[in-house]
C-alpha positions as CSV (number, residue, x, y, z in Angstrom):
1,M,146.3,174.8,11.3
2,E,149.0,177.1,9.8
3,Q,146.9,178.9,7.2
4,D,147.4,182.5,8.5
5,T,151.2,182.9,8.5
6,I,153.8,185.5,7.7
7,L,157.6,185.4,7.3
8,G,157.5,182.1,5.6
9,G,155.3,180.2,8.1
10,I,155.2,182.1,11.4
11,P,151.6,181.9,12.7
12,M,149.9,185.3,12.6
13,Q,148.1,184.5,15.9
14,L,151.5,184.3,17.7
15,V,152.7,187.6,16.1
16,Q,149.5,189.3,17.2
17,R,149.9,188.0,20.7
18,C,153.6,189.2,20.8
19,A,152.6,192.6,19.5
20,M,149.8,192.9,22.0
21,Y,152.3,191.9,24.8
22,V,154.9,194.4,23.6
23,N,152.3,197.1,23.4
24,T,151.1,196.3,26.9
25,L,154.7,196.8,28.1
26,H,155.0,200.0,26.2
27,T,151.9,201.5,27.8
28,R,153.3,200.5,31.3
29,Q,156.7,202.0,30.6
30,P,157.6,203.4,27.2
31,S,160.7,201.9,25.6
32,N,163.1,203.1,23.0
33,Y,162.4,200.4,20.3
34,E,165.0,201.9,18.0
35,D,167.7,201.1,20.5
36,I,166.3,197.6,20.9
37,L,166.0,196.8,17.2
38,W,169.1,198.6,16.0
39,H,171.2,195.5,16.9
40,K,173.3,194.0,14.1
41,E,171.7,190.5,14.0
42,T,168.2,191.9,14.6
43,M,168.6,194.4,11.7
44,V,170.0,191.6,9.4
45,T,166.9,189.6,10.2
46,I,164.6,192.6,9.6
47,M,166.2,193.3,6.2
48,A,166.0,189.7,5.1
49,F,162.2,189.5,4.9
50,E,159.8,191.6,2.9
51,D,157.2,191.6,5.6
52,T,159.5,193.2,8.2
53,R,161.1,195.5,5.6
54,N,157.6,196.8,4.7
55,V,156.8,197.6,8.3
56,L,160.2,199.2,8.7
57,S,159.5,201.3,5.6
58,S,156.2,202.5,7.2
59,W,158.1,203.4,10.3
60,K,160.5,205.5,8.3
61,S,157.8,207.4,6.4
62,A,155.5,208.0,9.5
63,W,155.4,211.5,10.9
64,R,153.4,210.9,14.1
65,R,155.3,209.4,17.1
66,K,152.4,207.0,17.8
67,T,152.5,205.6,14.3
68,K,156.2,205.2,14.5
69,D,155.9,203.3,17.8
70,E,153.1,201.1,16.4
71,S,155.4,200.1,13.5
72,L,158.2,199.2,15.8
73,I,155.9,197.3,18.1
74,V,154.8,195.2,15.1
75,I,158.4,194.5,14.1
76,C,159.2,193.5,17.7
77,G,156.2,191.2,17.7
78,M,157.3,189.5,14.5
79,I,160.8,188.9,15.8
80,L,159.6,187.9,19.3
81,A,157.3,185.4,17.7
82,A,160.2,183.9,15.7
83,E,162.3,183.6,18.9
84,I,159.4,182.0,20.8
85,L,158.9,179.4,18.0
86,K,162.6,178.6,17.7
87,A,163.0,178.2,21.5
88,N,159.7,176.1,21.5
89,Y,158.5,178.3,24.4
90,K,155.1,177.0,25.7
91,V,155.4,174.3,22.9
92,W,154.6,176.8,20.2
93,G,157.3,175.3,18.0
94,A,155.9,171.8,18.4
95,R,152.4,173.0,17.8
96,Y,153.4,174.8,14.6
97,P,156.3,172.8,13.0
98,G,156.1,175.0,9.8
99,G,156.5,178.1,12.0
100,F,159.4,176.4,13.9
101,N,161.2,175.7,10.6
102,A,160.5,179.2,9.4
103,A,161.8,180.7,12.6
104,S,164.9,178.4,12.6
105,K,165.7,179.6,9.1
106,M,165.0,183.2,10.0
107,L,167.4,183.1,13.0
108,E,169.9,180.8,11.3
109,G,173.5,181.7,12.1
110,H,172.6,183.7,15.2
111,S,174.2,182.7,18.5
112,V,171.8,181.3,21.1
113,Q,172.1,184.6,22.9
114,D,171.2,186.6,19.8
115,S,168.3,184.2,18.8
116,T,166.6,184.8,22.1
117,R,167.5,188.5,22.6
118,L,164.0,190.0,22.5
119,M,162.7,187.2,24.7
120,R,165.3,188.1,27.3
121,I,164.5,191.9,27.0
122,F,160.7,191.7,26.9
123,M,159.9,188.6,28.9
124,V,162.7,187.7,31.3
125,G,164.0,191.2,32.0
126,Q,160.5,192.7,32.5
127,A,158.9,190.0,34.5
128,V,161.5,189.7,37.2
129,G,159.9,190.7,40.5
130,D,156.5,191.5,38.8
131,P,154.0,188.7,39.5
132,N,151.3,190.5,37.5
133,L,153.5,190.6,34.4
134,A,154.5,187.0,34.9
135,R,150.8,186.0,34.9
136,L,150.2,188.2,31.8
137,I,153.1,186.3,30.0
138,D,151.6,183.0,31.0
139,G,148.1,184.0,29.8
140,I,149.0,185.6,26.5
141,F,151.4,182.9,25.4
142,D,149.4,179.9,26.5
143,P,148.6,178.3,23.1
144,N,145.5,176.6,24.7
145,Q,143.9,180.0,25.4
146,P,142.2,181.8,22.5
147,W,143.8,185.1,23.5
148,G,145.2,184.2,26.9
149,R,143.8,185.5,30.2
150,Q,144.7,189.0,31.0
151,G,146.9,189.3,34.2
């Protein structure tokens, strides 16, 4: 069940869903991902793992704005996936215990506030007052849906 993983056990399927969701938000209203990611605990997490360091490296070397945004969206997806697993949102942590353990290790030492920072920015903060976005969140992150229903 956990064969396609990154960052020590986080399911690639969840990372892809998170990146897809962040990209959807970006097309609705572009965000400055550098400001979101350039947070002390988030940067410590990024630098601790080869997978995230490699994506950050591709961001640094990219010339085109679109390529830079794509790299930052992938990093946001990786970290958002870890936060979702650690918080056991929509039972992802229970469904993927190896991913839960990897996410817990990845976010070890972070306060509760810091270990759910991107969830609060991208999911709670964005969905308030927007029923279409709330439905999109429910659909994308429903582990029983192959790719979730689109809002």
